[in-house]
C-alpha positions as CSV (number, residue, x, y, z in Angstrom):
1,M,-3.3,32.6,-64.7
2,K,-1.6,30.0,-62.3
3,R,0.8,32.8,-61.3
4,F,-2.1,35.1,-60.4
5,Y,-3.8,32.4,-58.1
6,L,-0.4,31.6,-56.4
7,L,0.0,35.3,-55.6
8,L,-3.5,35.5,-54.3
9,V,-3.0,32.5,-52.0
10,L,0.3,33.9,-50.7
11,S,-1.4,37.3,-50.0
12,L,-4.2,35.6,-48.0
13,V,-1.6,33.7,-45.9
14,V,0.3,36.9,-45.2
15,L,-2.9,38.7,-44.3
16,G,-3.9,35.9,-42.0
17,L,-0.6,36.1,-40.2
18,A,-0.8,39.9,-40.0
19,C,-4.1,39.5,-38.3
20,G,-2.6,37.2,-35.6
21,G,-3.9,34.0,-37.1
22,E,-2.3,30.8,-38.4
23,T,-3.6,27.7,-40.1
24,S,-4.8,24.9,-37.8
25,P,-6.0,21.4,-38.7
26,D,-8.6,21.8,-36.0
27,G,-11.4,24.3,-35.7
28,R,-11.5,26.8,-32.8
29,D,-14.3,24.9,-31.0
30,E,-14.2,21.6,-32.8
31,P,-14.9,18.7,-30.4
32,V,-12.2,16.0,-30.1
33,A,-14.6,13.2,-30.8
34,G,-17.4,14.7,-32.9
35,G,-20.7,13.8,-31.2
36,D,-19.2,10.7,-29.5
37,K,-17.5,10.1,-26.2
38,A,-13.7,10.4,-26.4
39,D,-13.4,7.1,-24.5
40,D,-15.4,5.4,-27.3
41,V,-13.4,6.8,-30.1
42,Y,-9.8,6.6,-28.7
43,G,-10.2,4.1,-25.8
44,E,-10.3,4.6,-22.1
45,C,-6.6,4.0,-21.4
46,P,-5.3,6.4,-24.1
47,V,-7.6,9.1,-22.9
48,R,-6.5,8.7,-19.3
49,Q,-2.9,8.8,-20.3
50,V,-3.4,11.9,-22.4
51,V,-4.9,13.8,-19.5
52,A,-2.2,12.6,-17.1
53,W,0.6,13.5,-19.6
54,V,-0.6,17.1,-20.4
55,N,-0.8,17.7,-16.6
56,D,2.9,17.3,-16.2
57,P,4.4,20.8,-15.8
58,E,7.5,19.6,-17.7
59,V,5.4,18.9,-20.8
60,S,5.7,22.3,-22.3
61,A,4.4,23.6,-25.6
62,E,7.7,22.7,-27.2
63,V,7.6,19.2,-25.8
64,L,4.0,18.8,-27.1
65,Q,5.1,20.0,-30.6
66,A,8.1,17.8,-30.6
67,A,5.8,14.9,-29.9
68,G,3.7,15.8,-33.0
69,V,0.9,17.9,-31.6
70,H,0.1,20.9,-33.9
71,S,1.5,24.2,-32.6
72,R,-1.8,26.0,-31.9
73,A,-3.2,23.2,-29.8
74,A,0.2,22.7,-28.0
75,R,0.5,26.4,-27.0
76,N,-3.1,26.6,-25.8
77,I,-2.8,23.4,-23.8
78,A,0.3,24.6,-22.0
79,A,-1.2,28.1,-21.5
80,H,-4.4,26.7,-19.9
81,R,-2.4,24.4,-17.5
82,D,0.2,27.0,-16.5
83,G,-2.4,29.6,-15.6
84,A,-2.5,33.4,-15.9
85,D,1.2,33.9,-15.0
86,G,2.3,31.6,-17.8
87,L,4.6,29.7,-15.5
88,A,4.5,26.0,-14.8
89,G,4.5,24.8,-11.2
90,T,3.0,27.9,-9.6
91,E,-0.1,28.4,-7.5
92,D,-2.4,29.5,-10.3
93,D,-1.8,26.4,-12.4
94,D,-5.1,24.9,-13.7
95,Y,-4.6,21.2,-14.3
96,F,-7.0,19.2,-16.4
97,D,-9.6,17.3,-14.5
98,D,-10.7,15.2,-17.5
99,V,-10.7,15.0,-21.2
100,Q,-13.7,17.4,-21.4
101,E,-11.7,20.2,-19.9
102,L,-9.0,19.4,-22.5
103,D,-11.6,19.4,-25.3
104,D,-12.7,22.9,-24.2
105,V,-9.3,24.4,-25.0
106,Y,-9.4,26.3,-28.3
107,Y,-8.1,24.4,-31.3
108,V,-7.9,21.1,-29.5
109,G,-10.0,19.0,-31.9
110,P,-9.9,15.6,-33.4
111,R,-6.5,16.1,-35.1
112,A,-4.8,17.3,-31.9
113,M,-6.4,14.5,-29.9
114,E,-5.1,12.0,-32.5
115,Q,-1.6,13.5,-32.1
116,L,-1.8,13.4,-28.3
117,V,-3.0,9.8,-28.3
118,A,-0.2,8.8,-30.6
119,A,2.3,10.4,-28.2
120,V,1.2,8.3,-25.2
121,E,-0.4,5.1,-26.7
122,H,2.8,3.1,-25.9
123,R,1.8,3.4,-22.2
124,C,-1.2,1.2,-23.0
125,A,0.6,-1.4,-25.0
126,V,1.6,-3.5,-22.0
127,S,-1.1,-4.7,-19.6
128,P,-0.2,-4.5,-15.9
129,G,0.9,-7.7,-14.4
130,A,1.1,-8.9,-10.8
131,D,2.2,-12.1,-9.0
132,V,2.6,-12.9,-5.4
133,I,4.9,-14.9,-3.2
134,F,3.2,-16.2,0.0
135,S,5.3,-17.1,3.1
136,P,6.4,-19.3,4.7
137,Q,8.7,-20.7,2.1
138,Y,12.2,-22.2,1.8
139,Y,14.5,-19.2,1.7
140,S,15.4,-19.9,-1.9
141,Q,11.7,-19.7,-2.9
142,S,10.9,-16.7,-0.6
143,H,10.1,-13.1,-1.3
144,L,13.6,-12.4,0.0
145,A,15.3,-14.4,-2.8
146,R,13.0,-12.9,-5.4
147,M,13.7,-9.4,-4.1
148,A,17.5,-10.0,-4.3
149,G,17.0,-10.9,-7.9
150,L,15.1,-7.7,-8.5
151,I,17.8,-5.6,-6.9
152,D,20.4,-7.4,-9.1
153,S,18.3,-6.4,-12.1
154,A,18.2,-2.7,-11.2
155,S,20.0,-0.5,-13.7
156,R,19.4,3.1,-12.3
157,S,17.6,3.4,-9.0
158,L,16.1,1.8,-6.0
159,D,13.8,3.5,-3.5
160,V,13.0,1.4,-0.4
161,A,10.6,2.1,2.4
162,M,10.9,-0.7,5.0
163,Y,9.7,-1.2,8.5
164,S,12.1,-4.0,9.5
165,F,15.3,-5.2,7.7
166,S,17.7,-7.8,8.9
167,D,18.3,-10.2,6.0
168,H,22.0,-10.3,5.0
169,G,21.2,-11.7,1.5
170,L,19.4,-8.5,0.6
171,L,22.2,-6.5,2.2
172,D,24.6,-8.2,-0.1
173,A,22.3,-7.5,-3.1
174,L,22.2,-3.8,-2.2
175,E,26.0,-3.7,-2.0
176,R,26.2,-5.2,-5.5
177,A,23.7,-2.6,-6.8
178,V,25.7,0.3,-5.3
179,R,28.9,-1.0,-6.8
180,R,27.5,-1.0,-10.3
181,G,26.3,2.6,-9.9
182,V,22.6,2.1,-8.9
183,S,21.4,5.0,-6.8
184,V,19.7,3.7,-3.6
185,R,17.5,5.7,-1.1
186,F,16.3,4.0,2.0
187,I,13.5,5.1,4.4
188,F,14.0,2.8,7.4
189,N,11.8,2.8,10.5
190,T,14.5,1.2,12.6
191,A,16.8,4.2,11.9
192,A,14.9,6.3,14.4
193,E,16.2,4.0,17.1
194,D,19.5,3.1,15.6
195,R,20.5,6.8,15.5
196,K,20.9,6.8,19.3
197,D,23.7,4.2,19.2
198,P,24.5,3.7,15.5
199,A,27.6,1.6,15.5
200,G,26.9,-1.9,14.4
201,T,23.4,-1.3,13.3
202,F,21.8,-2.2,9.9
203,S,21.3,1.5,9.3
204,A,25.0,2.2,9.7
205,A,25.8,-0.9,7.5
206,L,23.6,0.6,4.7
207,E,25.2,4.0,4.9
208,D,28.7,2.3,4.9
209,L,27.6,0.9,1.5
210,G,26.9,4.4,0.2
211,I,23.1,4.3,0.8
212,D,21.4,7.4,2.2
213,V,19.2,6.2,5.2
214,R,16.5,8.4,6.6
215,Y,13.5,8.1,8.9
216,V,10.2,10.0,9.7
217,N,8.9,10.9,13.1
218,K,6.0,8.4,13.0
219,I,6.1,4.6,12.8
220,M,6.9,3.9,9.2
221,H,5.3,0.5,8.6
222,H,5.5,0.3,4.8
223,K,7.3,-2.7,3.2
224,F,7.8,-1.6,-0.4
225,A,10.5,-1.1,-3.0
226,I,10.5,0.6,-6.3
227,V,13.0,-0.7,-8.9
228,D,14.1,1.8,-11.7
229,G,11.0,3.9,-10.9
230,P,9.9,7.4,-12.0
231,R,12.3,9.5,-10.0
232,E,13.1,11.8,-12.8
233,D,10.5,11.2,-15.5
234,T,7.0,9.7,-15.5
235,E,7.8,7.4,-18.4
236,S,9.9,5.2,-16.2
237,A,6.8,4.3,-14.2
238,F,5.6,2.1,-17.1
239,S,8.7,-0.1,-17.1
240,A,9.4,-0.1,-13.4
241,T,8.7,-2.8,-10.8
242,L,7.0,-2.4,-7.4
243,A,7.3,-4.9,-4.6
244,T,4.8,-4.4,-1.8
245,G,2.8,-6.4,0.8
246,S,2.9,-7.5,4.4
247,G,6.4,-9.0,4.4
248,N,9.4,-7.3,6.0
249,W,12.9,-8.0,4.8
250,S,13.6,-10.5,7.6
251,H,14.3,-14.3,7.6
252,S,11.2,-14.9,9.8
253,A,9.0,-13.0,7.3
254,G,10.3,-15.2,4.5
255,T,10.4,-18.6,6.2
256,R,8.2,-18.6,9.3
257,Y,5.3,-16.2,9.2
258,D,2.2,-16.1,7.0
259,E,3.0,-13.2,4.7
260,N,2.4,-12.0,1.2
261,T,4.6,-9.9,-1.2
262,V,3.1,-8.7,-4.5
263,F,5.3,-7.9,-7.5
264,V,3.7,-5.4,-10.0
265,T,5.0,-4.5,-13.4
266,G,3.6,-2.5,-16.3
267,S,1.3,-0.4,-14.0
268,G,2.3,3.2,-14.5
269,E,-0.6,4.2,-12.2
270,L,0.5,2.2,-9.2
271,L,4.2,3.0,-9.6
272,L,3.4,6.7,-9.8
273,R,1.2,6.4,-6.7
274,F,4.0,4.7,-4.7
275,Q,6.7,7.0,-6.0
276,Q,4.5,9.9,-4.9
277,E,4.2,8.4,-1.4
278,F,7.9,7.7,-1.2
279,N,8.7,11.3,-2.3
280,L,6.4,12.6,0.4
281,L,8.2,10.7,3.1
282,W,11.7,11.3,1.7
283,D,11.1,15.1,1.3
284,N,9.9,15.3,4.9
285,S,12.3,12.8,6.5
286,R,15.1,13.2,9.1
287,D,18.7,12.2,8.5
288,F,20.3,9.2,10.0
289,V,23.7,10.7,10.6
290,W,26.5,8.3,10.1
291,A,28.5,8.1,6.8
292,D,30.1,11.3,5.3
293,G,29.6,12.4,1.8
294,L,26.0,11.2,1.2
295,Q,24.1,13.9,-0.5
296,W,20.3,14.2,0.0
297,F,18.4,15.0,-3.1
298,S,14.7,15.2,-4.1
299,S,13.2,13.8,-7.2
300,K,10.5,14.8,-9.7
301,T,7.3,16.1,-8.2
302,I,4.4,13.9,-9.0
303,L,1.1,15.7,-8.9
304,A,-2.3,13.9,-8.5
305,G,-3.3,15.0,-12.0
306,M,-0.2,13.3,-13.5
307,I,-1.4,9.9,-12.4
308,P,-3.7,8.1,-14.8
309,D,-6.6,7.1,-12.6
310,G,-8.0,3.8,-13.8
311,P,-11.1,2.1,-12.5
312,A,-9.6,-1.3,-11.6
313,L,-6.7,-0.3,-9.3
314,D,-6.1,2.1,-6.5
315,A,-4.0,2.7,-3.4
316,A,-4.7,4.4,-0.1
317,Y,-2.1,5.7,2.4
318,T,-2.5,6.8,6.0
319,S,0.0,9.6,5.3
320,D,-3.1,11.4,4.0
321,N,-4.2,11.6,7.7
322,F,-1.3,13.9,8.5
323,T,0.0,17.4,7.8
324,V,3.7,18.2,7.9
325,R,5.3,21.1,9.7
326,N,8.9,22.0,10.4
327,T,9.9,21.9,14.1
328,S,13.2,22.2,15.9
329,Y,13.5,18.4,15.5
330,G,13.0,18.5,11.8
331,P,10.0,17.8,9.5
332,T,7.1,16.5,11.7
333,F,4.0,14.6,10.7
334,T,1.0,15.7,12.8
335,I,-2.3,13.9,12.8
336,V,-5.4,15.7,11.5
337,R,-8.4,14.7,13.7
338,G,-11.3,13.2,11.8
339,R,-9.4,11.7,8.9
340,D,-9.7,7.9,8.5
341,T,-8.4,7.5,4.9
342,V,-7.7,3.8,4.7
343,A,-10.5,2.7,7.2
344,E,-13.1,4.6,5.2
345,R,-12.0,2.8,2.0
346,L,-12.2,-0.6,3.7
347,V,-15.6,0.2,5.2
348,E,-16.9,1.2,1.7
349,L,-15.5,-2.0,0.3
350,I,-17.1,-4.2,3.0
351,A,-20.5,-2.6,2.5
352,S,-20.3,-3.5,-1.2
353,A,-20.1,-7.3,-0.4
354,R,-22.9,-9.4,-1.8
355,Q,-21.5,-13.0,-1.6
356,S,-18.3,-13.2,0.5
357,L,-15.9,-11.5,2.7
358,H,-12.6,-13.3,3.5
359,L,-10.4,-11.4,5.9
360,A,-6.9,-12.5,6.9
361,S,-5.3,-10.1,9.4
362,G,-2.8,-10.2,12.2
363,H,-5.1,-7.8,14.1
364,L,-8.7,-6.8,14.4
365,R,-8.8,-3.6,16.5
366,S,-10.3,-1.1,14.1
367,R,-13.7,0.0,15.2
368,P,-14.9,1.3,11.8
369,V,-13.8,-2.0,10.1
370,A,-15.2,-4.2,12.9
371,E,-18.6,-2.4,12.9
372,A,-18.7,-2.6,9.1
373,L,-18.2,-6.4,9.3
374,L,-21.0,-6.7,11.9
375,A,-23.3,-4.5,9.8
376,A,-22.7,-6.6,6.7
377,W,-23.4,-9.8,8.7
378,Q,-26.6,-8.4,10.2
379,K,-27.8,-7.2,6.8
380,N,-27.1,-10.5,5.1
381,P,-26.7,-13.6,7.5
382,H,-26.1,-15.7,4.4
383,L,-23.0,-13.8,3.5
384,D,-19.9,-16.0,3.5
385,I,-17.9,-14.0,6.1
386,R,-14.8,-15.8,7.4
387,I,-12.2,-14.0,9.6
388,Y,-8.7,-15.5,10.1
389,L,-6.6,-13.9,12.8
390,D,-3.3,-14.4,14.6
391,Q,-3.8,-15.8,18.1
392,Q,-2.7,-12.5,19.6
393,E,-6.3,-11.4,18.9
394,F,-7.9,-14.1,21.0
395,I,-9.4,-12.8,24.2
396,S,-11.4,-14.6,26.9
397,E,-15.0,-13.9,27.9
398,W,-13.6,-12.3,31.1
399,Y,-11.3,-10.0,29.1
400,Q,-14.2,-8.9,26.9
401,S,-16.2,-7.8,30.0
402,E,-13.1,-6.0,31.3
403,Q,-12.6,-4.0,28.1
404,D,-16.3,-3.2,27.9
405,R,-16.1,-1.9,31.5
406,E,-13.0,0.2,30.7
407,L,-14.7,1.7,27.7
408,A,-17.8,2.6,29.7
409,D,-15.7,4.2,32.4
410,C,-13.7,6.2,29.8
411,L,-16.9,7.5,28.2
412,E,-18.4,8.5,31.5
413,A,-15.2,10.4,32.3
414,A,-15.3,12.1,28.9
415,G,-18.6,13.7,29.7
416,D,-20.0,15.8,26.8
417,S,-16.6,16.3,25.1
418,L,-16.9,14.7,21.6
419,S,-13.1,14.7,21.1
420,R,-12.6,12.8,24.4
421,Q,-15.4,10.4,23.6
422,Q,-13.7,9.7,20.3
423,D,-10.4,9.1,22.1
424,C,-12.2,6.4,24.2
425,Y,-13.5,4.7,21.1
426,D,-10.1,4.9,19.4
427,R,-8.3,3.2,22.3
428,G,-7.0,-0.4,21.6
429,Y,-10.1,-2.7,21.6
430,Y,-10.0,-6.3,20.6
431,F,-13.0,-7.1,18.4
432,S,-12.6,-10.8,17.8
433,Y,-15.0,-11.8,20.7
434,R,-17.7,-9.5,19.3
435,M,-17.4,-11.3,15.9
436,V,-17.8,-14.6,17.7
437,E,-20.8,-13.4,19.7
438,A,-22.5,-12.3,16.5
439,G,-22.0,-15.8,15.0
440,I,-19.4,-14.8,12.4
441,P,-17.0,-17.7,11.7
442,V,-13.6,-16.7,13.2
443,R,-10.5,-18.8,13.5
444,F,-7.2,-18.1,15.1
445,K,-3.8,-19.3,13.9
446,S,-2.8,-21.0,17.2
447,Y,0.8,-22.2,18.0
448,C,1.4,-21.6,21.7
449,Y,-0.2,-21.1,25.0
450,R,1.4,-17.7,25.7
451,W,2.3,-15.5,22.7
452,D,6.0,-14.3,22.5
453,Y,7.9,-13.0,19.5
454,H,10.8,-15.4,20.1
455,Y,8.8,-18.4,18.9
456,A,5.7,-16.9,17.3
457,K,4.7,-18.2,13.9
458,Q,2.7,-15.1,13.2
459,M,-0.3,-14.8,10.9
460,H,1.0,-11.5,9.5
461,H,-1.2,-11.1,6.5
462,K,-3.3,-7.9,6.1
463,Y,-5.7,-8.7,3.3
464,L,-9.4,-8.7,2.5
465,I,-11.2,-10.3,-0.5
466,V,-14.7,-9.2,-1.3
467,D,-16.9,-11.4,-3.6
468,G,-13.8,-12.8,-5.2
469,R,-13.9,-9.5,-7.1
470,V,-11.7,-7.0,-5.2
471,L,-8.5,-7.7,-3.2
472,A,-7.3,-5.2,-0.6
473,S,-3.8,-5.9,0.6
474,G,-0.8,-4.0,2.0
475,S,1.0,-3.1,5.2
476,Y,-2.0,-1.7,7.0
477,N,-3.0,-3.4,10.3
478,L,-6.6,-3.2,11.2
479,S,-6.2,-0.8,14.2
480,D,-6.7,2.8,15.1
481,N,-2.9,2.9,15.8
482,A,-2.3,2.0,12.2
483,E,-4.7,4.7,11.0
484,H,-3.5,7.6,13.2
485,N,0.0,6.9,14.4
486,T,1.6,4.8,11.6
487,I,2.5,5.3,7.9
488,E,0.8,2.5,6.0
489,N,-0.6,1.5,2.6
490,M,-3.4,-0.6,1.2
491,V,-3.7,-1.5,-2.5
492,F,-7.0,-2.3,-4.1
493,Y,-6.7,-4.8,-7.0
494,D,-9.8,-5.5,-9.1
495,R,-10.4,-8.9,-10.8
496,A,-11.0,-7.0,-14.1
497,L,-7.3,-6.2,-14.2
498,F,-5.7,-8.8,-11.9
499,P,-7.8,-12.0,-12.1
500,E,-4.8,-14.4,-11.4
501,L,-3.7,-12.3,-8.4
502,V,-7.2,-12.3,-6.8
503,D,-7.5,-16.1,-7.4
504,A,-4.1,-16.7,-5.8
505,F,-5.2,-14.8,-2.6
506,E,-8.5,-16.8,-2.5
507,Q,-6.5,-20.0,-2.8
508,N,-4.2,-18.9,0.0
509,F,-7.1,-18.0,2.2
510,A,-8.7,-21.4,1.7
511,G,-5.4,-23.0,2.7
512,I,-4.7,-21.0,5.8
513,W,-8.3,-21.3,7.0
514,E,-7.6,-25.1,7.3
515,T,-4.1,-24.8,8.8
516,G,-3.2,-28.0,10.7
517,R,-6.7,-29.3,10.9
518,A,-6.3,-32.2,8.6
519,D,-3.0,-33.1,10.3
520,G,-4.7,-33.8,13.7
521,V,-2.6,-31.2,15.6
522,L,-5.4,-30.4,18.1
523,E,-6.3,-34.0,18.6
524,E,-2.7,-34.9,19.3
525,L,-2.3,-32.1,21.8
526,L,-5.4,-33.1,23.7
527,H,-4.2,-36.7,23.7
528,I,-0.9,-35.7,25.3
529,I,-2.6,-33.6,27.9
530,D,-5.4,-36.0,28.8
531,D,-4.0,-39.5,28.2
532,T,-0.3,-39.4,28.9
533,G,2.2,-38.2,31.5
534,D,4.4,-36.7,28.9
535,P,5.6,-33.0,29.1
536,I,2.9,-30.7,27.7
537,P,3.8,-28.8,24.6
538,I,3.0,-25.1,25.2
539,V,4.6,-24.2,21.9
540,F,3.3,-26.4,19.1
541,D,2.6,-26.8,15.4
542,A,0.3,-24.2,14.0
543,V,-3.4,-25.0,13.8
544,A,-6.5,-23.0,12.9
545,L,-8.9,-23.1,15.8
546,D,-12.2,-21.4,16.5
547,W,-12.7,-19.5,19.7
548,Q,-14.3,-22.4,21.6
549,Q,-11.5,-24.8,20.6
550,L,-8.7,-22.4,21.6
551,D,-10.4,-21.4,24.8
552,D,-10.9,-25.1,25.7
553,L,-7.2,-25.9,24.8
554,K,-5.9,-23.1,27.0
555,R,-8.2,-24.2,29.9
556,R,-6.9,-27.8,29.7
557,I,-3.3,-26.7,29.6
558,R,-3.8,-24.6,32.7
559,Q,-5.4,-27.5,34.5
560,A,-2.6,-29.9,33.6
561,C,0.2,-27.4,34.2
562,P,-0.5,-25.2,37.2
563,A,2.9,-23.5,36.8
564,I,1.9,-22.0,33.5
565,N,0.8,-18.8,35.1
566,S,3.8,-18.5,37.5
567,D,6.0,-15.5,37.4
568,D,8.8,-17.5,35.8
569,Y,6.6,-18.7,32.9
570,R,5.1,-15.3,32.4
571,N,8.3,-13.3,32.5
572,N,10.5,-15.7,30.6
573,P,8.2,-17.4,28.0
574,E,11.1,-18.1,25.6
575,D,12.5,-20.5,28.3
576,H,9.4,-22.6,28.5
577,T,8.3,-24.4,25.3
578,V,7.0,-27.4,27.3
579,C,5.6,-27.9,30.8
580,E,7.0,-30.7,32.8
581,R,4.5,-32.7,34.8
């Protein structure tokens, strides 16, 4: 009798195969989570990671099966994603928007979902971490020293996108990395100028080490580095390190300016986003021609659907405002009118404020951001808005009237042309005085009578904290130039994921808002000007001053030092740090 039943079962199996079927632990239309939400059953992070993983064209049916996913689900998942032609990476590919679309695939049920989650759950085992180094610091404690240590820890690759680089300690660290076999790619803004006379430049020095240096046709203002990142496989994103912020790789950025550099680990999402940005620039860059034998190569394509999109972290790039076309000069980024990718994100964030807005920025020349700040203040006069700017942003009452007149003249000349009107609004406009007029507390980091880069102690931060809840920080200056003529980034960190980081920036803001005030810097300056015959310091210790205080200080310096506005003082400011009586 047992033999009869065994033969019957075998016959049914053969019949099933002959009819094109095969056994599956999941039913044809069986939902992955029964009547519940997949997030509730499997967790938000694993579900996001599953969708991102199956969107990778390299995750074939064979890869899925090797990871433990049953064969019927594996083949159907790959077939859905690869589209009608059955080929990954072609135009008809149909990537999964969410877990529901994955659930709709035949034979992807609870067992397949369990298998998919098991394949990626290691990605959720380590929580993202971030810490920050604020400048100025002693060199040994600066972001430069920390970055040198990171470079020394690299085992496979370094991808760097840097606006300015002049620190020899980091150059030495890069040389050590190349010698031990680390592959280094470097997108360097200065290379665009260095190529005209390359001998003796930092670009040439990098290539002499065996580092391929390239540039793009726009100002490349990023300051980030990816250590052992996802060049060849997405898994590397979850163990890689990202360094990004406002600080360039220069001695001044580490030891003299107000800067921030954030170091992020364990965030596959952010590493994939920055690798995607680097790849876009690298694949559309121009070669700095110097050293022979350096081979350009591309890396793994990172599609949007391959990035797990979490709710407490994001990044925005002005590169989204450009298209790329090939010209006789090489790949060329061209602006798309009407796109304001980063400004729109900041405007949205400002509008969400209910308690506080703390802004530290070297510039405030973005009309959308400035108008959003004014609107938030008008809507809620009890909102704790504080704006801390570099003294470059200070303008007099007279200058404010001049730029208003110039804007009015421009608009009149534009006539009915909307594009020309927009060009008028997009021209460089200083918004600090309008903030002051509205009653918003504004302070300027003040350290000289006449700004000059030779001695400037810049307030170079670019960050905004909203309600102590969300931090926006990056390379992005608040200006139309940054939005439409420069390649920039802004990262959005939520307290839910990065509480210590948000707190660190709040503490930094509280400190810089009071710069020099408790030390009596202003009082000592006024004493020297009014009560002594001593030379008048026109470059002095930094102090945070409101508009009235800085305007009054400048007026009193002019009165006591008539030569301050002479041609010599104007044209050679680095030669005049004091004014002799």
